C-alpha positions in Angstrom: -0.3 130.4 53.9 -1.7 130.2 50.4 -1.8 132.9 47.8 -3.7 131.8 44.7 -7.4 131.0 44.9 -9.4 129.6 42.0 -13.0 130.6 42.3 -16.0 129.3 40.3 -19.6 130.3 40.7 -22.9 129.0 39.5 -25.5 131.7 39.2 -29.1 132.4 38.2 -28.1 135.6 36.3 -25.2 137.4 34.7 -22.9 140.1 36.0 -23.1 142.5 37.6 -26.0 141.5 39.8 -26.8 137.9 39.0 -28.0 135.8 42.0 -25.2 133.4 43.1 -26.4 129.8 43.7 -23.0 128.2 44.5 -19.5 129.2 45.4 -16.6 126.7 44.8 -13.0 127.6 45.4 -9.6 125.9 45.9 -6.3 127.4 47.0 -3.5 126.2 44.8 0.3 126.4 44.5 1.4 126.8 40.9 5.0 126.1 41.7 4.3 122.8 43.4 1.2 121.9 41.2 -0.7 121.3 44.4 -4.3 121.8 45.3 -4.8 123.2 48.8 -7.9 123.8 51.0 -11.2 123.8 49.3 -14.6 125.5 49.8 -18.0 124.6 48.4 -21.3 126.1 49.6 -24.7 126.4 47.9 -26.8 129.5 48.5 -30.5 129.5 48.9 -31.6 131.3 45.8 -34.4 133.1 47.6 -31.9 134.7 50.0 -29.6 135.7 47.2 -32.6 137.5 45.5 -33.6 138.9 48.9 -30.2 140.6 49.1 -30.5 142.1 45.6 -29.3 139.3 43.3 -31.1 139.1 40.0 -32.5 136.0 38.3 -32.6 136.2 34.5 -35.0 134.2 32.4 -32.4 133.2 29.9 -30.1 131.9 32.6 -32.9 129.9 34.2 -33.8 128.4 30.8 -30.2 127.5 30.3 -30.2 125.7 33.7 -33.3 123.8 32.7 -31.3 122.4 29.8 -28.5 121.2 32.0 -28.2 117.6 33.4 -30.0 116.5 36.5 -26.6 116.2 38.1 -25.7 119.8 37.3 -29.0 121.1 38.7 -28.7 119.0 41.8 -25.2 120.3 42.5 -26.7 123.7 43.3 -30.1 123.0 44.9 -29.4 120.8 47.8 -27.6 121.7 51.1 -28.3 125.4 50.6 -27.6 128.1 53.1 -28.4 131.8 53.6 -26.6 134.1 51.2 -25.1 136.2 54.0 -23.9 133.2 55.9 -22.2 131.7 52.9 -20.5 135.0 52.0 -19.3 135.3 55.6 -18.0 131.7 55.6 -16.2 132.3 52.4 -14.5 135.4 53.9 -13.5 133.3 56.9 -12.2 130.5 54.6 -10.0 133.0 52.8 -8.8 134.6 56.1 -8.0 131.2 57.5 -5.7 130.2 54.6 -4.4 133.6 53.3 -4.4 137.3 53.8 -6.7 139.8 52.2 -3.8 141.9 51.0 -2.0 138.9 49.4 -4.7 136.5 48.1 -4.9 136.4 44.3 -8.4 135.3 43.3 -8.7 133.7 39.9 -12.0 133.5 37.9 -13.1 132.2 34.5 -13.3 135.1 33.6 -12.6 137.7 36.2 -15.4 139.8 34.8 -17.8 137.0 35.6 -16.8 135.4 38.9 -15.1 138.4 40.5 -17.8 140.8 39.4 -20.6 138.7 40.7 -18.9 138.1 44.1 -17.9 141.8 44.4 -21.5 142.8 43.8 -22.9 140.3 46.2 -20.6 141.6 49.0 -21.5 145.2 48.2 -25.2 144.4 48.3 -24.8 143.2 51.9 -22.7 146.3 52.8 -19.3 144.6 52.7 -16.2 144.7 50.6 -14.8 141.6 48.9 -12.1 139.8 50.9 -9.3 140.7 48.5 -7.7 143.6 46.8 -9.1 144.3 43.3 -5.6 144.6 41.8 -4.8 141.0 42.8 -7.7 139.6 40.7 -6.5 137.2 38.0 -8.2 135.8 34.8 -7.9 132.1 34.2 -9.6 132.5 30.7 -6.9 134.9 29.6 -4.1 132.5 30.6 -5.9 129.5 29.1 -6.4 131.3 25.8 -2.7 132.3 25.7 -1.8 128.5 25.4 -4.3 127.0 23.0 -2.0 124.0 22.4 -2.6 122.8 26.0 -5.8 120.8 25.6 -8.7 122.1 27.6 -11.6 119.7 27.6 -14.2 120.5 30.3 -15.8 117.1 29.6 -12.8 115.5 31.2 -13.2 117.1 34.6 -15.2 114.4 36.3 -17.5 115.2 39.2 -20.1 116.6 36.9 -20.5 119.7 34.8 -21.4 122.9 36.6 -20.3 121.9 40.0 -18.5 125.0 41.3 -15.8 123.2 43.3 -15.2 120.6 40.5 -14.9 123.4 38.0 -12.5 125.4 40.3 -10.2 122.4 40.8 -10.2 121.6 37.1 -9.2 125.2 36.2 -6.4 125.2 38.7 -5.2 121.8 37.3 -5.2 123.3 33.8 -2.9 126.0 35.0 -0.6 123.2 36.2 -0.6 121.7 32.7 0.3 125.1 31.2 3.1 125.5 33.7 4.4 122.0 33.1 4.3 122.4 29.3 6.3 125.6 29.6 8.8 124.0 31.9 9.4 121.1 29.4 10.0 123.6 26.6 12.7 125.4 28.7 14.6 122.1 29.3 
């Protein structure tokens, strides 16, 4: 079983009710510096809006300024919002336990808030306990000497799964840096 789960979202709006366009996530083991099972699904924007998600003009304009690759990473192979949220819940249950899983976001007030709101809008609770939420941005900013360059991630900017894996790997760099300092 896995405990830590890095989550990254792409959305058409901001918290609390921004319409989610893509969910990317990877389980990871910080002690072993290992990436585990991954999840990536794109959501049909119309179904996210149908379920109460909000599109914001400023976010849409921001997306229009992104690369073709970034836009394509969210608009093809899309599925109904409720189906994706159910599959994400099943993915977590398959590899962890709702009471133990620690979801990480960049920041928790973005990713976790959007996902929590999306689940609430369809009459469900998020598949984790709120007190287990973690903030990647906080940890990253505690160690500014560990270089964080999102341009190095490969796989294209604003691909939810690529971003989630990159963020988990950055935690490995932080851990390894601290392990070297203790030697």
